[in-house]
N, C-alpha and C positions, 0 to 999 in steps of 0.2 A: 504494500500500500504506500502510495506517495501522497503526502499532504502538501499540496501546492499552495504556498503563501508567498508574499513579497519577500520575506526573509529567506525563503528557500531559493528563489531565483537570484538573489543577491549573494548567496553563499557559495564560494568556490568549493568548499568541502562537500556540501550537499549535491552540487552539480556533478562533482567527480564520482560520488557514490552512486548517483543515478546512472551516469555514463557506464560505469563498470557493470552494474546490474543489467542494463539494457543490452550491452554488448554480448553478455553471456546468455542472453535469452530468458532472463527472469520475467515472469508475468508482472505486469504493472497495472494496478488499479489506482487511477488518479482521483484524488479527492481535492476539490477546490475550496479553500477557506477564505471568504471575503472577496474583496476586489483585488485582483492580482494584475500587475502591469505585465502583460504577456509580451510586450515588445522587448523586455529585458531577458526573457527566457530564450534558451538556445532553440534553434529550429526544430530539433527532434521533439522537444517538449511541447512546442507550439503545435506541431503536427499531431502528436498524441492528444493534446488538449482538444483540438478541433474534431478529432475522430473518435476518441475513446473516453472522454471525461464522463464519469458515471455518478459521482456524488458531489453535490454542491452544498456548501454551508454558507448561509447568509446571516448577516448581523442585523438584528432588529433595532428599533429606536431606543431600547434599554441597554444596548451593548451586548446582548446575549445572542449566541449563534444557534441556529436551528438548521437541521438537515432538510433540504428541499426535494429529496427523493425518498423512495421507500427502501427499507432494509431488504426487501425482496429483490430490488434492482441491484443492490450491493452484492447480495449472495449470487445472483445470476452472473454478474460481472466477474466474480471470483471463479465460478465454475467455467465460464467461457474462456478465461485466460488460462486456466489449467488445461483445458482441452486443446487449446491452440498450441501450448508449449509441448504437450505430449504427442501431438500429431494426430489426435483423434478428431475426425470431422464432426 
C-alpha cells in the first residue's frame, strides 16, 4: 500500500523505496490522502495515479479525513494486484 501525500512526493527516501518496489514487480495499491501536487510526482507515479488510484481520503471542514471509497473496493484492488503479479488472468 502506498499512501500518497505531498510529503511522500517530496521525499527522496520515499520515492526511492517506491522505485525499488515497482521495479521488482511488487503490487501497488495507491491511497491518496488530501490534495497532492501531482506535478511534483515522478511520471510513473502520475501514470499509476491516473490509472490505478483506488482509495481517496478527503479532509472535511473539521480537519478530519474520511475515506471516499468502500472497503470492498480496497479489498478488490488488493486481490486484483495479487492476481496481476502472479500471472493469473
